[in-house]
N, C-alpha and C positions, 0 to 999 in steps of 0.2 A: 504606513502603519501595519504592523503584523495582524493577520487575520485572527479571529477568535473562534471558539467552539460554536458560538451563535451563528456565525456565517455558514456553518455546514449542517444546520438543523434540517435543511431541506432533504438531505439524503434519505433519511428514514421515511419522510412524508411522501417524497416523489418516487423513490425506488426501494420499497420495503423488502422485496425479494433479494436484491443485492445487499442491502444494509444488514441482513441477518448474518451473513458470513462472506468475507472477502479478504483479498490482499491487494493493496495498491502499491506500486513501486515506480519510482522515477529514477532514471539513469541518465547521467549527464554526458552529452556529446558522444553517444554510442548509437549507431543505427539500429532500428528494430531487428533486422536480420542478424546483426552481430550479437545483440542481447540474447536472442533466441538460440544462437549457436553456442554462446557461453553456458546456457542452461541445457545444452545437448538436446534441443528441441527439434520438432519437425513441424512443417507447415500444415495448417488446416484451412478450410474454406473461410473466406472473409464473412463478417457479419456486421449488420448495421444496428446500432442502438443497444441499450442495456438489456431489454427483454430477450433479444436474440442471443446475446452472449451468455446470459444466465441459463437460457434453455440449452444451449450447446454444452455448457459446463456440466449441467445435470445429466444430459444424455451421455456424455463421456464417462462421468462418474458412475452412472448406472450400468455400464457395460461390465459383464462378469469377466471378460477376457482382457481387461486393460488395467494398468496401474498408472495411467497418464493423467496429468492435470491440464485443463484447458486454460489458455492464456490469450487475452485480447490485447492488442498492441496498437498504439498510435504515437504520433510525435506531437510535442507541445514546445515550440521554440527550439531551444538547444537540448531539450530533454526528450527521452523516450518514456512513455507511460505504459506500464503493464497492469492489467486488471485481471485478477484471478477470482471469479465467483467461486465460493466454497474452497478456495485454495490457500496455500501458505508457502510456496516455494520462495517468494521474495524475502521472507524473514527467516528462512532456514539457513543458518550460518554456514553449514557445510557446502551449500550451493551459492549463497549470496556473496560470501567473502571472496572466493576465487573469482567470481564473475565481476566483482567491483575493481579488479586490477586496472589501474590507470584512470579510474573515473570515480565519481561520487554516486552512491547508491542509497536512496532513501525509501524505506518500505514500512508499511504498517498493516496490521492484520487483526481481524476479529473473527471468532468462530461463533457457531450458533448458541453456545453456552455463555457468550459474552466475554470470554477470555481473549486477551489481545496481546500484541507485541509491537514495539516500534524499534526499528533498526536503522542506524546511520553508519554506513560503511564507506571507507574511502581507501582506494589503492590496496585492497585486500586486508585492511585493518578495521577492526570493530571500534568505532569511535564512541558510539552511544547505543545502549540497548536498555529498554525498560518496558514494564507492563503499563499501558496507559492508565489503568485503574489504580496503580500503585507507583506514582512517579518518584516517590522518595527513594525507592530502591533502583538505583541506576548503576550500570557498569560499562566498561569500555575504556579506551585510552583517554578520552576527554569527557567524562560523565557530566561535568558542570558547564560545558562550553555554551550551552543555550538555555541555561537555567532561568535567566530573566525572561526569555521568550516563552518558555514553558509556563511560567506564572501568568504571563499576559494572555496566552492562548486559552487558558482556563482549566489547566490540570488542577485537581483537588489534592493539595498537600496536607499532611497530618497537622502541621503547626499553624495553619491559617484557616480563616473562613473565606469562602468564595461564593459569588452569586452564580457560579457554574456548578451544577450538581455533578456528583460522581458519575452518574449514568451518561453524562455527556463526554466522557473520556475519549470515546471513539471520534467524536467531532473535533475535540481538541487535537487529536493526532493528525487529522487532515490540516488543521490550521498550522501546526508545527511543520508538517511537510511542506506547506506553502512557504513558510518562513525560510526554510533551508534551501528551497529550489527556486522561489519566485514564480512558481506555477500554480495558479488557482485551478481547482477542479470545479467545474460548473455543471448545472443541469443540462445545458445545451450541448456541452462536450460529450456527456454521457449518452444523451438521447439521439444526437444527430450524426455522430461519427461513424464512418465505415471503418471498422477495425481490421487490421491485419491480424490473423489469428494463427495460433500454433498450439502445440501441446508438448509437455516434457514429462519425463519419467519421475514418479514419486519414489523417493528412496528413503 
């Protein structure tokens, strides 16, 4: 059964600093070093747990001499997971579409103002993009391919009533990413993982 927004309500409760602004990306059958290379990134010291990666991201963001974005990376089965606290490279089409060549790239983003984006790219093609808060507006080569799953995950569409409020759109994005990848994001994964870390230029 596909996950729903309710399955991800813990994110804001357990990790509020990360929940304020993030980009989560899952890339199929591509090693962490290869993903970082495709983003023209460089290595940074490893960090363990969410608090450490959020702190590192803000440290890098606060430097006046850099335009680099911090990325925490780990593997989950056949997938590589990238977490960008206060970042957005994963949903930036100019970076993500070329990086998705020969693979599947699932990414979703929220900023501190609550604006978000969801991107499903495959082999350098944009298959689906939409704002989680406005799922009726979709584009890409297959904008309706996972429409049934989107309804189940809890996205709030204009022409229906739902027991999932609009403010849970970010949680619904996690559920849809799980549907497309088979990879659940768990509190334990975020808290206990020692992440390979890197940074890439913001353009």
